[in-house]
C-alpha positions in Angstrom: 15.3 28.4 -4.8 14.3 25.9 -2.0 12.2 22.9 -2.8 10.8 20.3 -0.5 9.5 16.9 -1.7 6.7 16.8 0.8 4.1 14.4 2.0 1.6 16.2 4.3 0.6 12.9 5.9 4.1 12.4 7.2 4.9 14.0 10.6 8.7 14.3 9.7 7.8 16.0 6.5 5.4 18.4 8.3 8.1 19.2 10.9 10.7 19.8 8.2 8.4 22.1 6.3 7.7 24.1 9.5 11.5 24.5 10.0 12.1 25.9 6.5 9.0 28.0 6.0 11.0 31.2 6.4 13.0 30.2 3.3 10.0 30.3 1.1 10.1 26.7 -0.1 8.4 25.5 -3.2 6.3 22.6 -1.8 6.2 19.7 -4.2 3.7 17.0 -3.3 5.9 14.3 -4.7 3.3 11.6 -4.5 1.1 13.4 -7.0 4.0 15.1 -8.9 6.5 12.2 -9.0 10.2 13.1 -9.6 11.6 11.8 -12.9 14.5 9.5 -13.1 16.7 12.4 -13.9 15.5 14.4 -10.9 16.1 11.4 -8.6 19.6 11.0 -10.1 20.3 14.7 -9.5 19.1 14.5 -5.9 21.2 11.4 -5.3 24.2 13.3 -6.6 23.5 16.3 -4.4 23.1 13.9 -1.4 26.2 12.0 -2.4 24.3 8.8 -1.6 23.5 5.6 -3.4 19.8 4.9 -4.2 19.6 2.3 -1.5 19.9 5.1 1.1 17.0 7.1 -0.4 14.5 4.2 -0.8 12.1 3.3 2.0 13.0 -0.3 2.7 10.1 -0.6 5.2 7.4 0.1 2.6 5.3 -3.0 1.8 5.8 -2.1 -1.9 9.6 -2.5 -1.5 9.0 -6.1 -0.5 6.3 -6.7 -3.1 8.6 -5.5 -5.9 11.4 -7.7 -4.5 13.9 -4.8 -4.4 16.2 -6.2 -1.8 19.5 -6.6 -3.6 18.4 -4.7 -6.6 21.0 -2.7 -8.5 21.1 1.1 -8.6 19.3 1.5 -11.8 16.4 -0.8 -10.7 16.0 1.1 -7.4 16.0 4.5 -9.2 13.4 3.2 -11.7 11.3 1.9 -8.9 11.3 5.2 -7.1 10.4 7.1 -10.3 7.5 4.7 -10.9 6.4 4.5 -7.3 7.3 7.7 -5.4 5.9 6.3 -2.2 9.3 4.5 -2.1 11.3 7.8 -1.8 12.4 8.6 1.7 10.8 11.8 2.9 11.1 14.7 3.1 13.9 15.8 0.7 14.9 19.4 0.7 16.9 20.9 -2.2 18.5 24.3 -1.8 21.7 26.0 -3.0 22.9 23.2 -5.2 22.7 20.7 -2.2 20.1 18.4 -0.8 19.3 16.8 2.5 16.8 14.3 3.9 14.8 15.5 6.8 15.5 12.6 9.1 15.6 14.1 11.6 14.1 17.3 10.4 16.9 19.4 11.7 19.3 17.8 9.2 18.0 20.1 6.5 19.1 23.3 8.4 22.7 22.7 7.3 21.6 23.6 3.7 21.0 27.2 5.0 24.2 27.7 7.0 26.2 30.6 5.7 
């Protein structure tokens, strides 16, 4: 199964969705259906990245919550409570994940 954490207001998210439409993705509007802490941990594991690489540091909320220098657990908790902080889009397929920045990055998930 292919899943995209999608924000239709984001051009990169729309471009990524267009690239993977042929794979029948399950579109998760993650701002309304926020990923749990466990789901974020799972995606970070699949991405092989620390939380600081998945959080949107340019969001005003990042500054408001004073997350600069926060530890891994605090960043993950902040993303679970405030999904706007999650970098978008995230595509999960075949036990792997990729961030669609640029959108073409997700195509590696489908290479045979």
